N, C-alpha and C positions, 0 to 999 in steps of 0.2 A: 330622605336626605336632600334631594333636590328642592323640594318644597321649603325646607328650611334654609338652604343656600339662596334661593331665589326670593324670598319674602320675609318680611318682618313679623309675619304672624306668628303669635305665640300657640303652639300646638303640642299635643300630646299622641303619642304613638302607641297603640295596643295591637294586640294580635290574639287570637284564641289558642294558640299553643305556646309553650314557653320556648321552644327553639325558634320560632319565627319571631317572637318579641325579642329575645336576645340578638338576633341577627339584624334587627331594626333598631336596636339600642332603646327599645320602649318596655312595656310591661304587658303581662298577660291582662286579658279583659276582666277576668276573675279578681286578679290582685288591684286592678284599677277600682272595681265594684266593690272591694273592701272584704272579699271572700278569701277563703283559706286560712291557714294557720297564722295567727297574730297574736302576741303576747298581750297586748293592750286591747281592751274591750270598750271601743267607742262606736256610736251609732254609725251606720254605714253612711249616712249624709254627711257627717264630718269628715270620714275617710275619704269619701269621693271629692269632697270640697277641696281638701288639702291637695289630693293627687291631681285634680284639675288646675288648680291654682288660677292664674289669669288666662288661661288658654281659651281661644276663641274657636279652636279647631280640634276636632278629634279624629284621629285615623284608626279605622278598624282593619286590620289585614286578616286574611284567610276567611272571608264572609262566609264561604260555603260551610264552615263548621260553627257558625254562629246560628243557633236555634231560634226559633220564634219567641219563647220564654224569655231568653238572655236579651233579645233585641227589645221587647217591650219593658224588660227590667232596666236597661240602660236608658231608655226614654223616661221611664217614671222617676228614677233617681235623678237625671239630669234635670228635670222639670222641678224637683224639690230643692236641688243644690243651688240651682239659679234663681229659684222663686219667680219662674216665668212658665205660663201655661203652654206655651208654644212646643211643638214636637221638638224633643230632645232639649228643652229649656231654651230654645233659641240658638243653641250651639251648632256651629256648622259641623257637619260630618260627612267623611269620606269614607266609604267601603271599598276595600281593594281585596281582590281575589277572582277566583274562578268558581262559578256555581257547579261545574262539572267535576270538581274534586271531592274529597271526603265530606260526607255529611255530618251533621252534628250528632253527638251521643246522647241518645234518650230524648231527643226532642225533635218535633217537626221541623224540617228545615224551611228557610224563608223561601226558597223556589218552590217547594211542595206546597206551602200555605197559599202561596199566589196562584198556582195552578187549581189547587182544591176549590178555592172560592169561585172560580169560573165554571165548575161543573154543574151541571142542571140536576143530576140525578143524587146528589149528596149535599147534606147540610153540614157545611164547615163549622169547625169550632169556633167560638167567639174570639180566641186569641189568633186564630188564623185570619180573620177578618180584620183584627186590628194592625196585624202584621202588614197585611195588604195595603190598608189604608196608608200606614207609614212609608212603606217602601214606594208608593205612588208619589211621594214627594221628592224622590231622588231621580237625577237625570242619569242615565246609563251611557257609558262610553265603552265601546267595545274595541280592545286593541286586536290587531291582527297580525302583527309581526311577532315572529317567535325569538325570544333574546337567548334563552338558555339552550335552546337547541339548534341554533341557527347554523352551526357546523356540520348538523347531521340532516341533510335533506330527507333522507328516508324517515327519520323520526318526525320532521315537520309533516310529511305527507301522511303518517299515520295518525299524528294528533288532528289533523285537519279533517280526516275521514271519521274519526272517532266522534267529533261534534256534530257530524252530519246526521239530520233525523228525516232526510227525504228519501231514505233508500230501505231496501228490505234486506239487503246483503249485510252480512258481519261487518262491523266498523274495524274490528281489530281482530286478528287471527294469530294462533300459536306461532304460524310461521313468521308473521310480522314482528312478533315479540323475539323469536329467536335470530331474526335478521339484524336486529339493532343490538344484539348482544346482552339482552337483559336476562334471557333463559338460554340454557343449553339442551 
């Protein structure tokens, strides 16, 4: 909403789940890509061209649930729609979300692909290499302020510990969960 208020950029908002898409007044990534139940049978390129319109920016929320194959599909279809060989057809893309949240269903996550391509003892799948190459084009901005949980210092502390990877202690305990009132 803030981007739309502050700029004149024509943009489209998508999310990997229906609830997130509705809350953002956008569409699901699958619907944007022409998947799902549709009465009319048109080529995906035409559907995506219509859904994209004159947009110059695509926002994809809940990036943790976006798998490698879906990312590569978005890239491929946007190249065809815009008839430009540049990544994503030259369209500006903003991925939003938290890689520590839910992983994609039946797909390798983008984060796992990037980690797997750096391991010396395993040969990564070709699509993992393609995903890693695409993700290297992005600039990462890490937000450190908690907005939804700002009124609960205990939850903020637990979330911060959950993200730490430099300790061998449990990041979240059953006691922590009980303390914030999620479990009894």
